[in-house]
TIVEX-240063 format. One line per 8 residues: number of its first residue (from 1); their letters; for each residue x, y, z of C-alpha. Coordinates in nm, 4 decimals, always signed. Layout:
BEGIN
NUM	a	X Y Z ~ ...
END
This chain:
BEGIN
1	mrrsllla	+2.0987 +9.9700 +1.1980 ~ +2.3894 +9.7351 +1.1368 ~ +2.1543 +9.4356 +1.1522 ~ +1.9325 +9.5974 +0.8858 ~ +2.2327 +9.6560 +0.6600 ~ +2.3406 +9.2929 +0.6981 ~ +1.9880 +9.1749 +0.6178 ~ +1.9769 +9.4018 +0.3120
9	aaviavwa	+2.3122 +9.2664 +0.1910 ~ +2.1924 +8.9076 +0.2378 ~ +1.8708 +8.9754 +0.0467 ~ +2.0641 +9.1382 -0.2396 ~ +2.3027 +8.8425 -0.2568 ~ +2.0187 +8.5872 -0.2637 ~ +1.8276 +8.7926 -0.5201 ~ +2.1301 +8.8263 -0.7475
17	ssiagana	+2.2098 +8.4546 -0.7259 ~ +1.8470 +8.3619 -0.7990 ~ +1.8442 +8.5774 -1.1117 ~ +2.1781 +8.4377 -1.2244 ~ +2.0587 +8.0822 -1.1596 ~ +1.7331 +8.1399 -1.3434 ~ +1.9138 +8.2924 -1.6418 ~ +2.1703 +8.0119 -1.6522
25	qqvarvqv	+1.9075 +7.7374 -1.6505 ~ +1.6716 +7.9012 -1.9036 ~ +1.3855 +7.6903 -1.7662 ~ +1.0720 +7.6962 -1.9782 ~ +0.7775 +7.7820 -1.7512 ~ +0.4046 +7.7291 -1.7892 ~ +0.1290 +7.8992 -1.5933 ~ +0.0096 +7.6746 -1.3116
33	gilecrgg	-0.2564 +7.8993 -1.1556 ~ -0.3069 +8.2075 -0.9394 ~ -0.1712 +8.2595 -0.5867 ~ -0.4011 +8.4891 -0.3853 ~ -0.2909 +8.6291 -0.0489 ~ -0.4689 +8.8423 +0.2113 ~ -0.3445 +8.9938 +0.5333 ~ -0.4189 +9.2385 +0.8071
41	asigfivg	-0.2503 +9.5527 +0.9357 ~ +0.1129 +9.6361 +0.8633 ~ +0.3406 +9.9147 +0.9903 ~ +0.6460 +10.0283 +0.7901 ~ +0.9606 +10.1018 +0.9923 ~ +1.1558 +10.3265 +0.7502 ~ +1.4126 +10.0581 +0.6604 ~ +1.1721 +9.7667 +0.6302
49	svtnlgcv	+0.8680 +9.5747 +0.7480 ~ +0.7332 +9.2245 +0.8059 ~ +0.3808 +9.1189 +0.6991 ~ +0.2048 +8.7843 +0.7503 ~ -0.0582 +8.6677 +0.5012 ~ -0.2865 +8.3730 +0.4369 ~ -0.2618 +8.2457 +0.0773 ~ -0.4334 +7.9975 -0.1542
57	lradgmpe	-0.3153 +7.8604 -0.4893 ~ -0.6056 +7.8252 -0.7324 ~ -0.5333 +7.5988 -1.0305 ~ -0.7797 +7.4520 -1.2817 ~ -0.8783 +7.0950 -1.1964 ~ -0.6879 +7.0937 -0.8656 ~ -0.8073 +7.1389 -0.5061 ~ -0.7115 +7.4666 -0.3369
65	dryvatir	-0.3597 +7.4570 -0.1920 ~ -0.3231 +7.6796 +0.1176 ~ -0.0075 +7.8564 +0.2381 ~ +0.1119 +8.0892 +0.5128 ~ +0.3265 +8.3730 +0.3778 ~ +0.5750 +8.6031 +0.5479 ~ +0.6835 +8.9058 +0.3458 ~ +0.9929 +9.0966 +0.4538
73	kvgldlgi	+1.0781 +9.4294 +0.2912 ~ +1.4123 +9.6075 +0.3083 ~ +1.4334 +9.9640 +0.1785 ~ +1.2070 +10.2653 +0.2130 ~ +0.8860 +10.1608 +0.3898 ~ +0.6864 +10.4330 +0.5648 ~ +0.3269 +10.4216 +0.6785 ~ +0.0417 +10.2069 +0.8079
81	tqesalaw	-0.1926 +9.9839 +0.6091 ~ -0.5126 +9.8259 +0.7401 ~ -0.5287 +9.5311 +0.5019 ~ -0.3528 +9.3951 +0.1949 ~ -0.4496 +9.1672 -0.0930 ~ -0.2035 +9.0314 -0.3491 ~ -0.2405 +8.8030 -0.6507 ~ +0.0363 +8.6479 -0.8595
89	gvfapsaq	+0.0322 +8.4363 -1.1713 ~ +0.2351 +8.1239 -1.0835 ~ +0.4765 +7.9910 -1.3479 ~ +0.6623 +7.6602 -1.2988 ~ +0.8562 +7.4066 -1.5092 ~ +0.5494 +7.1769 -1.5249 ~ +0.1747 +7.2442 -1.5434 ~ +0.0947 +7.0716 -1.2131
97	lgpgglsg	+0.2442 +7.1116 -0.8688 ~ +0.1789 +6.8733 -0.5831 ~ +0.0388 +6.9896 -0.2479 ~ +0.2829 +7.2364 -0.0921 ~ +0.4712 +7.2652 -0.4220 ~ +0.5126 +7.6427 -0.3875 ~ +0.6774 +7.6157 -0.0455 ~ +1.0085 +7.7950 -0.0301
105	nyvgaqgs	+1.1724 +8.1353 -0.0407 ~ +1.1303 +8.3964 -0.3122 ~ +1.3124 +8.7280 -0.3599 ~ +1.2805 +9.0312 -0.5818 ~ +1.2183 +9.4046 -0.6077 ~ +0.8977 +9.5807 -0.5005 ~ +0.7262 +9.9169 -0.4880 ~ +0.3898 +10.0478 -0.3677
113	atlgigvg	+0.2072 +10.3686 -0.2783 ~ -0.1119 +10.4110 -0.0762 ~ -0.3257 +10.7112 +0.0134 ~ -0.6600 +10.5625 +0.1098 ~ -0.6525 +10.2827 -0.1497 ~ -0.3184 +10.1977 -0.3071 ~ -0.1449 +9.9740 -0.5572 ~ +0.1931 +9.8140 -0.5939
121	gnvlvggs	+0.3930 +9.5542 -0.7806 ~ +0.6885 +9.3236 -0.7399 ~ +0.9027 +9.0681 -0.9187 ~ +0.9701 +8.7405 -0.7312 ~ +1.1656 +8.4270 -0.8235 ~ +1.2365 +8.1250 -0.6018 ~ +1.0863 +7.8014 -0.4787 ~ +1.2352 +7.4667 -0.5732
129	ansialqp	+1.5821 +7.5357 -0.7174 ~ +1.4654 +7.8877 -0.8111 ~ +1.2462 +7.7292 -1.0785 ~ +0.9165 +7.8999 -0.9887 ~ +0.8277 +8.2572 -1.0828 ~ +0.5482 +8.4463 -0.9145 ~ +0.4328 +8.6419 -1.2175 ~ +0.6693 +8.9138 -1.3253
137	lslhgqvg	+0.4324 +9.1746 -1.1790 ~ +0.1833 +9.0980 -0.9066 ~ -0.1347 +9.2851 -0.8295 ~ -0.1188 +9.4413 -0.4877 ~ -0.4034 +9.6342 -0.3258 ~ -0.4041 +9.7845 +0.0200 ~ -0.5885 +10.0357 +0.2358 ~ -0.4004 +10.2931 +0.4466
145	vsiaagle	-0.1258 +10.5525 +0.4072 ~ +0.2187 +10.4328 +0.2977 ~ +0.5006 +10.4395 +0.0456 ~ +0.7501 +10.1572 -0.0056 ~ +1.0296 +10.0650 -0.2464 ~ +1.3186 +9.8237 -0.2174 ~ +1.3862 +9.4531 -0.1958 ~ +1.1322 +9.1960 -0.0853
153	slelrpgr	+1.1530 +8.8370 +0.0296 ~ +0.8546 +8.6033 +0.0477 ~ +0.8557 +8.2829 +0.2516 ~ +0.5742 +8.0386 +0.1672 ~ +0.4963 +7.7474 +0.3997 ~ +0.2098 +7.4964 +0.3780 ~ -0.0975 +7.6214 +0.5636 ~ -0.4473 +7.5081 +0.6605
END
């Protein structure tokens, strides 16, 4: 329990500093493309969960850029889901990112509900110097039975 509280405090601190940094810089962002992620089963453990996903960035005129994502949730997270699919609009300081350009850590708030088929949304900011926003609200579809709300961190690493 203490470990979960420490993790929650760390996530809140990173999230608050990312928002403060983003507001201080007032970086103009343009839409780069769409990040689509898919994953398998996930089990919520009341105070959080960890989900692994395979992702691909689709941008006009650019080859697909693949990533491996790890999503960690802290807060209420109860239930079991069979599969998940997420899609974010990707906004960055410039219109083109190089291969692996989304790699990094993102934090924000999230919420979802599922009974059979469910939906959810989240707000994530991070990446290089907190300059990349994964669209203010993502699309999140999943199959199972669950309810979740709290803080979320997303780690993106280059994939195959």
